[in-house]
N, C-alpha and C positions, 0 to 999 in steps of 0.2 A: 242596047239597053245600058245607061251608064250605071256605075255602082252607087248604092245609097249607103253612105256612111252612117254610122250610128251617131246619134245625138251628142253622146259624151265626146266623141272624137270631134265633131264639128264645132263644139264650143271650146275646145282645148286650142291655147295658144301656144305657138312654137316657143321654145326657150329662148329668151332674149339674149342670153349669154353665148349661147351656141350659135345663134344667128349671127352676133356681132363677130365671133371667130370666123365664121364662114366669109363673111364680108371681107374681114382683113386678109383672109387667105386667097380670096380671089384679087384683090387690088395689089397684092405681092406678085401674084402669078402674072398679073398684066404687066408688071416692070415699074409699077409705082412704090415709090418709097414710102413707108407708112410707119411711124412710131405707134407700137401697140401698147395702150395701157388698159385694154379690156381684159387682159389676162387674169383668169381665175384659177391659176395653178402654179405651183413653183416652177421656175424656169432653170432649176437645177436637175443633174442627173440622179437616178436611184443610187444610192451608196453602193460600192462594189461587192461588199460582201453579202448584200441582200441579192444582187444579180448571181453571185456565185452560188447562194444556195438554191436559186431557182435552176440553174444549169445542173447541179448536183441532183436535184430532185428528178429533172427530165432523164439524165444519164441512168439512174437507178429504178427507172420505171414509174415513178409516181406520175403517170400521165392518163389515170382513168378516173370515172366518176368518184366522187367522195361522197360522205353522208351528206344529205341536203342541208342540214344545219350547218356543216363544216366539220373539218377534220377534228377528231378529239384533242389532238396536240394543239392545234390553234385556238380551240375553244377553251383549254386549260390555260395557254398563255395569254388570253384575253383576260379571264378571271385574275390572274396574277398581276397583269397590269392594272387593271381597276382598282385592285386593293393596294397596290405599290402606290401608284400616282394619284388615284382619286379618293382613297379611303373608303371604298365601298366594296362589299363583298358579295359574290355572285357564284352559282354552281354552273358548270358547263352546261347542265340542262337549261340554264336561264339565258343563254347565249345563242345567237344565230348570225351567221356569216352570209353575207349577200355579195352581188355583183356592183358593189358601191354602196355607201350610205344612203344615195338617192333611192335605189330600189327598196330598202329596209322601210324608208318613210313611206314610200307608195304603198307597199305591201301591208304595212301596220294600218294605214288609213282604209285600204280594201277590205281588211279584216273587220274593222270596228264601226266604219260609219254606214249608216242607212240614209235615206234621202231626207234632207233637211236638217241633219245634225250640223252643229256649228263648231267650228275650230277657231280660236283666237289667234291671230296671226299679228304680233307687233310689227310695225313698219318705221323705219325701213327692214326690209325682210329679203331673203333669198329669193330670186325670181321665181322658183319653181314651187314653193309652199302653196299659194292659192289655188294654181293649177291642178296640182296633185290632189287638193283637197275636192276641188270641183269636179274633177273627171271621176271621183270616187263618190259622187253625190252628195258630198257636203257642201256646207256654206262657209267660206272664209270669212270671218269677221275681222277685217283689217283695222287695227287701233294705231292711229298716228301717234309717233312718239318723236317729237320734235327736237331741236338743239337745245331748248330751253330745259329740258328733262335729260339731256345727254344722250339722246337717241335711246333712252331706255323706257321699258313698260314701268309704269309706277302703279302701286298697290291700288291707288283710288281708280286708275283707269281700268286695272284688271276686274275689279270689283264691280265697275259700271258695265263692263262688257259681258259678264257672265249671266246667262239666262238658264231656263229650264231645258233648254235644247243643245247646251254647250257640252261638247263631249272632251276636246282637247284644248290645251294651250300648248303653243310652240314657243320654246325659248332658244335662242341661237346666241352663246356667248362663249367666246368672242365674236363678234356680229360681222357677218357679210351683209351689207357693204359698209357700214359706218365705222368698223373696228371697236366699237362700244364694248366693255366688259362690265359684268355686273359684279360688284363687291360681295363679300359674304354678308354683310348686313343687308344689302339691297336684295340679294337672293332670299334671306331669310324673311325678309318682309312679304315677298311674293308668295313664299311657300305657306306663311302664316294665313294668307287669304285662300289658298288652296285648301288647307286643313277644314277651312269652313264650308267648302262645297265638295263633298265626297263624289258627286257625280263628273267632275271634271278631271281628267287624266292630263298628265304632263309629258310632253315629248321634248327632251332635251339634247339639243344637236351641239356636240362639243367638238366638231372636227377641226378647229383652229385652237384648241386648247394650249398648245405649246408655244404659239406666237403670241406672246404677251410682253408688254413693255414698260419701261419706267417703274420696275421694281413691283409691279402689280403680279396678280396670280389669278387664275381662271377658278371657279368655285363651283363644284357639281352639287345641285340641289338634293340629291339623294344623300349625300354626306351631311348636309346641313339639316335636312328633315328626313331621317331614315323611315319615319312612318308613312311617307309617300311613296316608298319604293314598290309598294303593290299595286299602284297605279301610275308608274312611272317607267318611261323607256328612254334609255340612254341611247343615243346614236353616235357612232364615231367611225373612224377608219384610219387607213394608213396613207391616204392621198396626200394630205397637206405636210405633215410632219416628216415624212419620209420621201417625199417627191416621188410618189407611186400612183399617180393619176389614172395613167394607162393600164396599171395591173387589175384595176377594178376589184377592190376588196373593200367592204366595209363591214361593220359588225353593230349588233345591238343587243343590249342587255335588258331584261325586264322580267314581269311575272310569267312563269312558265306557261299558263293558258294562252298568253298573247303570244309569246315566243312559238309555241306549238302551231298556233294559227297561221302566223307568218310563215312557219316551215311549210305548212301545209300548201300554201299559195305557191311558194317557190318550187316545190316539188311538181307543180303542174304548169311551171313556166319555164325557169332555167335550170331545173334539176339540181344544181349547185353551182357555186363559184368555181373557177377554174382551179383544178388541182395544183397547177404549176404555181399560180399566183398566190394559193394558200400558203404553199411552202416558202414563198418568198416573204409573206406577212409574218409567217412564224419567225423567220429569221430577223425580220425588222423589230418584232417586239421582244425577243430574247436577246438579240445580239447587242453590239456596241451602241449606245445611245449618245455618244459624245458629239455625234453630227448635228443633233437637234438644237444643242446650245449654239453651235457654229453657225447654223442656219438662222436662228433667232438673232444673233448679233448682226448677221449680215443684212437681215431685212430692218433691223433697228437703225442701222447706219443709212439705208436707202430712204427709210421712212423720215428721218431728220433731214436728209438733203433735199427729197421733194419738197418737204415744207418750207426750207429755206429758199428754195428757187421760185416757188409760187407766192410767197408772202408778199402783199403789196401789189398784186397783179390786179388792175382795175376790174371791178366787178365781182370779184371772187371773195369769199369769206371762208376761212379755213377752221377746221375743228380737228385738233390732233387726236388721231385714234390711239386707243390703248391696246389694241390687238389686230389680229389678222394682217393682211398686206395690201390695204386699201387706204385712199383718201377719199372723203365723202364731201367736198366743198359746195357751199351754197353758190349757185349761180343768180340768185335773184336780183344781183345789181347788173347783170346783163340783159334781163329781160326788158324789152322796150328799145334797146339800143340797135341801131342800123349798121348793116355792113356797106362797104364801099359802093355796092351796087344799089342800094338803096332799100333793101330787104329788112324787115323789122324782126327781130328774135322774138317769137311768142312764147317759148316754153325751153325746158331743158333739152328736149329732143332736138329742137331747133340750133340750140348751142352745140350739141354734140355733133350735128351735121356740119355745123359752120366750122367747127375745129378741125373736122376730118377734111373739108374741101380747102380751106385756106392754110391751115397748119400743118396738114399731113399728120396728124394725131387722132388716134382712134380711142374713143372712151365710151363708157356706158351712161345712158341717160338715168336719172333718179326716178322718172315714171315707172320704168320698169321694176323698181325696189319698192313701189309704193309711196315713196314721198318725195315730193316736187317743191322746188326745182333745185335740184342737185346733179352733180355727176359723180360717177364713180372711176377713181384712177388707181390702176394696180401699180404697186411698186415692186412686183415680183418680176422683175426685168432688169437688164444690166444698167449699171451706173451711167454708161455712155447714152443709152437710150433716155434715161431719165434726165439727164443734163440737156440733151437735144430737144426731147419732147416738151419739157418744161419752159425753155427758151422760146419755142415756136408758140405755146399757148399764151405766154405773156404777150409776145408781139401781135398775135391775132386779136387778143383782147384790147390791145392798146389802139389797134386800127378801127375799132368801133366807134361810131358817132353816138353821142347822147344829146338829143334835141332838148331834153326836159331840163338841161342845165344852162341852155342859152337864153 
């Protein structure tokens, strides 16, 4: 007799970004040369002082279970970080540490959603938001936010999306995949809408907060509207700013009742985040921060170069990202064009597969992020890879036929 899977697992889609990474790994293992623009993590190594702190923790015996919500020292450091960098005050009891920010998003929805509850997800969005909502019996209400509004949710669109079943709004700024960054005024306008709807909670994913360009700065909605703190969960972690994706440490700040509920769920799943990883995260938050600016400048340089190389490519329309480390170009101009074999590109997934096949460049399709037809290209890779990959993309696009112009 075959195993019958639960319905919630059967309807869950695999993570598109993880699937893309797996595909690239398999192609590289087979001996094929591929430029990987799917990367959703820093290509840099974790700073040495953070690694040294982890080694020191292991040597002194910090290799046991910790408190489920995280070590007291780390939660104190998170509170200090939030006040210092974000202008918001929390107590250690308002903080919970998890095995990555993704786990905390999952557990927050597991703790609060009942069947049919709605969660507003502005698109383009991180690939996992809708599926995490769905597997926890919620209904993702995806709101398209196109180029005409800078890939950002507008107050009018938010107001229209709210219903009596709405439980949460997710905001991600800087945004993955578009790089959009909400200004303080834009964030204030959205929080003004939320003030009129006390039934709606806010989850603000600030994982890319340090990667902002052009003199802009990311704004935390709790700083702008402190009265929303009682129904807001701030989600962050050390993965992007400190190049610590594999260490698996995220944290969340919010009302104690919600934090306690999330902690209860963690206690019955992972028990706690790795003690060694927490020691490393403590060193990250309390140690030398100069590498963050160095990292930001490096990505800023790569961002400019990728844009320079892709500008004028037939069929691509570029939008300059204000944050994160992705470009999100429109490929509307490529839809309907033919390959040399006569195949007509029908959507952005076709374009992504075409670039992999012809240009040996791996990219993410916009469909996975809820807004088409676009591609996500990561510049969290070497300058040599950017130079080669962009040249190959341009050549592949120039090789397409457009019968519509004949």
